[in-house]
C-alpha atoms as one frame of an Amber mdcrd trajectory, in Angstrom:
protein
  61.785 272.438 -24.476  60.080 269.521 -26.201  61.803 266.354 -27.346  62.525
 267.333 -30.963  64.184 270.619 -30.040  66.145 268.950 -27.223  67.437 266.208
 -29.543  68.612 268.768 -32.119  70.357 270.912 -29.523  72.114 267.913 -27.920
  73.311 266.704 -31.323  74.558 270.173 -32.271  76.495 270.664 -29.043  77.966
 267.147 -29.202  79.128 267.362 -32.835  80.758 270.736 -32.152  82.373 269.426
 -28.936  80.673 272.123 -26.866  80.206 271.180 -23.188  76.557 271.154 -22.088
  74.179 270.028 -19.371  70.854 268.320 -20.033  68.010 267.667 -17.589  64.906
 265.744 -18.657  61.790 264.611 -16.830  60.619 261.032 -16.245  58.775 260.714
 -19.548  61.230 262.769 -21.612  58.553 265.350 -22.419  60.161 268.374 -20.749
  63.893 268.909 -21.198  66.439 271.636 -20.533  69.631 271.661 -22.609  72.077
 274.389 -21.618  75.624 275.460 -22.222  77.615 275.579 -19.009  77.431 279.383
 -18.971  73.642 279.280 -19.398  73.270 276.740 -16.604  75.346 278.712 -14.118
  73.635 281.998 -14.965  70.266 280.386 -14.238  71.388 278.883 -10.905  71.575
 275.357 -12.241  74.607 273.728 -10.636  75.928 270.195 -10.995  78.684 267.930
  -9.759  79.227 264.712 -11.712  82.214 262.501 -11.025  84.261 265.435  -9.793
  83.390 267.713 -12.739  81.228 270.717 -11.968  80.203 274.162 -13.211  81.494
 276.122 -10.233  84.770 276.814  -8.497  83.233 278.120  -5.275  79.605 277.114
  -4.939  78.986 279.282  -1.862  79.966 282.389  -3.836  77.845 281.322  -6.798
  74.746 280.784  -4.668  75.096 284.164  -2.962  75.311 285.975  -6.299  72.420
 285.289  -8.701  73.628 285.337 -12.286  77.207 284.599 -11.186  79.240 282.964
 -13.954  81.946 280.753 -12.460  85.008 279.433 -14.193  84.448 276.543 -16.650
  83.467 273.123 -15.386  86.246 271.317 -13.594  87.456 270.518 -10.124  86.333
 272.796  -7.314  85.547 273.074  -3.643  82.346 272.372  -1.802  81.035 273.476
   1.564  81.774 271.807   4.866  78.868 269.641   6.019  79.219 270.303   9.737
  76.403 271.812  11.770  73.279 270.452  13.410  69.970 270.332  11.591  66.512
 268.839  11.943  65.099 266.477   9.340  61.653 265.123  10.174  59.839 263.194
   7.435  56.031 263.180   7.394  55.735 259.747   5.843  52.862 258.717   3.622
  50.211 256.832   5.609  50.769 253.093   5.324  47.126 252.500   4.330  47.416
 255.033   1.512  50.512 253.194   0.351  48.726 249.847   0.675  45.945 250.939
  -1.699  48.495 251.765  -4.383  50.414 248.578  -3.641  47.240 246.512  -4.042
  46.502 248.215  -7.361  49.899 247.381  -8.851  49.713 243.864  -7.351  46.481
 243.324  -9.276  48.268 244.253 -12.499  51.172 241.959 -11.596  48.802 239.023
 -11.098  47.170 239.739 -14.481  50.562 239.704 -16.157  50.317 243.345 -17.296
  53.717 243.987 -15.706  56.251 241.833 -13.936  58.189 244.630 -12.224  56.946
 248.120 -11.407  58.558 250.951  -9.480  56.038 252.499  -7.060  56.858 255.918
  -5.564  55.397 258.497  -3.189  56.229 261.967  -1.895  57.138 262.586   1.759
  56.784 266.102   3.204  59.777 267.265   5.235  59.979 269.410   8.345  63.472
 270.896   8.172  65.223 274.232   8.257  67.478 273.035   5.431  67.021 274.762
   2.087  67.616 273.238  -1.332  70.883 275.193  -1.423  71.921 273.773   1.966
  71.195 270.211   0.848  73.160 270.639  -2.373  76.103 272.194  -0.539  76.348
 269.505   2.121  75.399 266.320   0.257  78.036 263.729  -0.480  76.999 261.910
  -3.646  78.617 261.075  -7.007  75.847 262.854  -8.956  74.448 266.147  -7.664
  72.160 268.729  -9.254  70.597 271.947  -7.974  67.930 273.142 -10.389  67.317
 276.773  -9.394  64.737 276.948  -6.579  62.801 273.936  -7.901  64.598 270.768
  -6.826  67.849 269.173  -5.699  69.223 265.712  -6.531  71.941 263.708  -4.744
  71.878 260.486  -6.726  74.035 257.386  -6.280  72.865 255.837  -9.578  74.451
 256.344 -13.016  72.237 256.332 -16.100  74.704 255.978 -18.985  78.341 256.916
 -19.400  79.975 257.157 -22.824  83.776 257.263 -22.980  86.184 256.366 -25.791
  83.437 254.789 -27.858  82.170 252.596 -24.995  78.811 252.924 -23.239  78.059
 251.623 -19.763  75.103 251.618 -17.387  74.952 250.663 -13.703  71.336 250.005
 -12.693  70.778 250.003  -8.939  68.130 247.583  -7.695  67.968 246.168  -4.179
  68.247 248.029  -0.860  68.601 246.900   2.756  69.289 248.484   6.138  72.995
 247.839   6.732  72.445 247.335  10.476  70.351 244.175   9.930  72.382 241.061
  10.868  73.986 239.485   7.781  72.493 242.299   5.691  74.652 241.743   2.607
  74.010 237.995   2.530  70.276 238.540   3.025  70.174 241.040   0.171  72.070
 238.725  -2.188  69.977 235.634  -1.382  66.481 237.157  -1.154  64.381 235.615
  -4.004  62.383 238.813  -4.571  65.516 240.970  -4.755  67.175 238.480  -7.096
  64.187 238.449  -9.461  63.949 242.255  -9.393  67.637 242.734 -10.090  67.760
 240.104 -12.854  64.759 241.704 -14.546  66.353 245.148 -14.611  69.723 243.830
 -15.795  67.961 242.085 -18.694  65.950 245.229 -19.458  69.015 247.505 -19.492
  70.964 244.996 -21.586  68.149 244.994 -24.148  67.904 248.801 -24.033  71.622
 249.289 -24.681  71.446 246.794 -27.546  69.181 249.259 -29.394  72.049 251.751
 -29.719  75.241 249.729 -29.144  76.838 246.398 -30.108  78.589 243.651 -28.122
  76.499 244.447 -25.045  77.435 242.362 -22.022  77.258 242.289 -18.227  80.657
 243.332 -16.872  79.850 243.042 -13.156  76.830 241.328 -11.665  75.292 242.228
  -8.295  77.982 244.171  -6.459  77.193 245.895  -3.150  77.872 249.498  -2.122
  77.291 251.199   1.228  75.566 254.594   1.444  75.887 256.614   4.656  72.986
 258.892   5.562  71.718 261.071   8.395  69.335 258.294   9.463  71.123 254.972
   8.856  73.567 253.212   6.569  72.110 251.375   3.576  73.449 248.654   1.310
  72.521 248.932  -2.361  72.991 246.353  -5.107  74.068 247.255  -8.656  75.350
 245.643 -11.839  77.394 247.049 -14.725  76.433 246.536 -18.373  78.603 247.789
 -21.256  78.628 247.960 -25.043  80.418 249.477 -28.050  78.976 252.610 -29.645
  79.010 252.929 -33.467  81.397 255.354 -35.186  80.024 258.886 -35.349  77.646
 258.280 -32.452  77.882 261.881 -31.257  75.913 262.992 -34.308  72.853 261.191
 -32.925  73.559 261.436 -29.203  70.205 263.122 -28.600  68.235 260.335 -30.275
  70.216 257.715 -28.341  69.511 259.316 -24.969  65.773 259.518 -25.591  65.665
 255.962 -26.981  66.691 254.748 -23.510  64.088 256.771 -21.578  62.522 256.315
 -19.152  65.282 254.665 -17.150  64.420 251.009 -16.620  65.416 250.865 -12.950
  62.799 253.491 -12.007  59.985 252.380 -14.308  59.807 248.611 -14.723  59.143
 245.973 -17.333  57.710 245.963 -19.885  58.244 249.711 -19.988  55.269 250.904
 -22.019  52.495 249.199 -20.063  54.287 249.697 -16.750  54.465 253.474 -17.219
  50.682 253.483 -17.811  50.149 251.601 -14.535  52.450 254.006 -12.687  50.222
 256.888 -13.787  47.168 255.064 -12.413  48.721 254.031  -9.103  50.788 257.032
  -8.002  49.184 259.998  -6.296  50.557 262.607  -8.711  52.814 262.962 -11.715
  56.530 262.465 -11.193  57.695 265.466 -13.178  61.497 265.589 -13.090  61.711
 262.974 -10.336  63.270 259.768 -11.759  64.199 261.664 -14.901  67.813 261.944
 -16.026  70.496 264.618 -16.012  73.906 264.550 -17.633  77.036 266.490 -18.520
  78.935 266.322 -21.816  82.474 267.716 -21.436  83.194 268.012 -25.163  84.315
 264.376 -25.475  82.510 262.147 -22.997  79.038 261.916 -21.455  78.266 261.211
 -17.801  74.669 261.019 -16.609  72.554 259.929 -13.655  69.044 258.841 -12.757
  67.352 261.490 -10.612  66.611 259.404  -7.540  67.188 260.860  -4.029  65.186
 263.883  -5.105  63.776 266.768  -3.060  61.489 269.335  -4.679  59.955 272.555
  -3.427  56.200 272.840  -3.986  54.225 275.774  -2.557  57.049 276.465  -0.121
  57.102 272.871   1.183  59.986 270.445   0.632  58.947 267.004  -0.573  61.212
 263.973  -0.797  60.278 261.503  -3.556  61.187 257.835  -3.016  60.037 254.344
  -3.907  61.023 250.818  -4.833  60.438 247.950  -7.215  57.335 245.791  -6.740
  57.091 242.209  -8.028  54.656 239.333  -7.490  56.948 238.261  -4.612  56.751
 241.617  -2.830  55.434 242.113   0.680  53.634 245.413   1.292  55.186 246.076
   4.688  58.728 245.414   3.448  58.230 247.646   0.413  56.834 250.428   2.585
  59.910 250.239   4.818  62.198 250.420   1.791  60.401 253.552   0.611  60.809
 255.179   4.037  64.447 254.056   4.432  65.307 256.039   1.302  64.102 259.324
   2.819  67.447 260.742   3.912  70.167 263.257   3.209  73.730 261.968   2.625
  75.388 263.871   5.444  75.249 263.841   9.237
């Protein structure tokens, strides 16, 4: 559905305290807003912070149209078993051409941070269902036979009148000597992270008051089938106005696209992304979220695998600044091609 219809449906569900799931693409032009029963019936499954729309996901996946018990705690599949996972990485020279294009815009001052992404074809016997079942991630989504998400990055959370966002910016191979110190002291990573923290703080100030940085540059480890990664995040919070649920839809779309996966300034940077990237992002780097009748939890759709013409494609990328080195950025893009299980 288009933005206007999505906004109205989100507001209606929120005011009536009806649990719902929403999924929107990168530009907020194509959105699904579903009751939990509608989502499950259409093979759209989620797990967000321990809340989910299934009690036994294996049973649900084997029975199309299966309606599970209401969202809540449940069980997931064991992740044991060998599998192959061979990425067919984008050619480095193809990446370099796009990198040079965005670097030109950076030097002109059209943008000062831009997220550049590419698709990587996968050779694997894993299906989207398999990946959803076995992934260990705080935010998971299986959208029918179209795509799967296993994201580590929150978008916004609204609880008890407070809003928070935890932008993730900065990644390094955990096996590199002194990896955490190198990540925290790298001038490029510091500039990139500061830029996004400022952007998200300004974004939240459009819909909330008393916005402040609660935690600045904390490090988390992510274990994958290929290597362990360290990722850097910050937490920004604010106070929502009374009656905010009546305009929850407008507030969500005001914040799109997510700053950590677009760049700054947003408007011009999104135009450059369209010029530089090989194809449209679609739902990749969009947002999905669950409203439980009181609170909202949502995530940025990074760590994203889609099925296109029977082929699985992993979408990944990273932030580019005037301090960026092409080879380092290419390695960051390829490091993020993983599944969060072994």
